[in-house]
KOLKOLMI-715972 format. One record per residue (C-alpha): residue number from 1; x negated, y, z negated. Coordinates in steps of 0.25 Angstrom, whole numbers, plus 5000, padded with zeros to 4 digits. Example, Ala and Ser with C-alpha at 12.3 -4.5 7.8 and 13.67 -1.06 7.14 Angstrom:
BEGIN
  seq    px    py    pz
    1  4951  4982  4969
    2  4945  4996  4971
This chain:
BEGIN
  seq    px    py    pz
    1  4914  4967  5086
    2  4911  4974  5074
    3  4917  4984  5064
    4  4911  4994  5059
    5  4913  5008  5054
    6  4906  5017  5063
    7  4898  5026  5055
    8  4900  5038  5065
    9  4916  5037  5063
   10  4915  5034  5048
   11  4910  5048  5043
   12  4911  5045  5028
   13  4908  5031  5030
   14  4895  5027  5023
   15  4889  5015  5031
   16  4893  5007  5043
   17  4901  4993  5041
   18  4897  4984  5052
   19  4904  4970  5055
   20  4901  4961  5067
   21  4913  4953  5074
   22  4912  4939  5082
   23  4912  4945  5096
   24  4918  4933  5101
   25  4932  4936  5093
   26  4934  4951  5094
   27  4942  4956  5082
   28  4954  4966  5087
   29  4966  4974  5080
   30  4977  4983  5085
   31  4978  4998  5082
   32  4985  4999  5068
   33  4980  4984  5063
   34  4977  4986  5048
   35  4966  4978  5042
   36  4957  4973  5030
   37  4944  4981  5033
   38  4937  4978  5021
   39  4928  4967  5021
   40  4926  4963  5034
   41  4913  4958  5037
   42  4904  4951  5047
   43  4910  4945  5059
   44  4925  4950  5061
   45  4934  4941  5072
   46  4947  4946  5066
   47  4952  4959  5060
   48  4959  4957  5045
   49  4972  4965  5050
   50  4984  4967  5041
   51  4997  4974  5040
   52  4996  4990  5038
   53  5004  4989  5026
   54  4995  4978  5020
   55  4982  4982  5013
   56  4972  4986  5024
   57  4958  4996  5024
   58  4959  4998  5039
   59  4967  4999  5053
   60  4963  4999  5066
   61  4966  5012  5072
   62  4961  5012  5085
   63  4955  5003  5098
   64  4947  5004  5110
   65  4937  4997  5120
   66  4923  5002  5121
   67  4919  5003  5137
   68  4914  4992  5145
   69  4899  4992  5147
   70  4888  4990  5138
   71  4890  4986  5123
   72  4889  5002  5117
   73  4880  5008  5109
   74  4881  5011  5095
   75  4882  5027  5101
   76  4892  5024  5110
   77  4900  5014  5101
   78  4900  5024  5091
   79  4904  5036  5102
   80  4916  5026  5106
   81  4921  5025  5091
   82  4921  5040  5091
   83  4929  5043  5103
   84  4939  5032  5099
   85  4941  5028  5084
   86  4940  5043  5080
   87  4952  5050  5089
   88  4959  5036  5086
   89  4956  5036  5071
   90  4964  5051  5071
   91  4974  5047  5079
   92  4978  5035  5071
   93  4974  5040  5056
   94  4979  5054  5057
   95  4969  5060  5052
   96  4954  5064  5057
   97  4943  5052  5054
   98  4935  5061  5047
   99  4946  5065  5038
  100  4950  5052  5036
  101  4947  5043  5022
  102  4947  5032  5033
  103  4935  5025  5040
  104  4934  5020  5054
  105  4926  5007  5059
  106  4927  5000  5072
  107  4926  4985  5077
  108  4920  4985  5090
  109  4913  4975  5100
  110  4900  4970  5097
  111  4891  4966  5109
  112  4894  4952  5109
  113  4908  4955  5111
  114  4906  4966  5121
  115  4899  4958  5129
  116  4912  4949  5130
  117  4920  4962  5133
  118  4924  4967  5119
  119  4926  4981  5120
  120  4937  4983  5109
  121  4933  4994  5097
  122  4944  4995  5085
  123  4944  5007  5076
  124  4948  5004  5062
  125  4950  5014  5051
  126  4948  5011  5037
  127  4948  5013  5021
  128  4938  5011  5010
  129  4949  5014  5000
  130  4955  5001  5000
  131  4968  4994  5006
  132  4980  5002  5011
  133  4992  4998  5015
  134  4996  5008  5027
  135  4992  5010  5040
  136  4980  5022  5042
  137  4989  5026  5054
  138  4995  5040  5052
  139  4989  5040  5039
  140  4979  5050  5038
  141  4970  5042  5030
């Protein structure tokens, strides 16, 4: 799996952040889980979740499974992210993504994990403004 800031979704972002994860141990999190996102690099087998009242810079706001079939192309994957993550972002945060100060990233299957049946994609909202100590849910950030 990989975490990345998707260029199509990150309208205000300068560059994409790409991290690869161990395909044998696909990390997962629940909607609403807060985490320390800054500094995640290399292989990711576990997400560093914390209580939302503790300092954090990211939060899971949506999860979905990609459809079975061939491993998606970049175009197909971006289309799925736009269809799933953008509406869920507004519902969770309370403000349209284009008006938000938050960014969107994702955790998605790698081809090796895909071949083993991994289809889960996790949509993550994060801030570059430092640590916060509250949930992004309903925050209108």
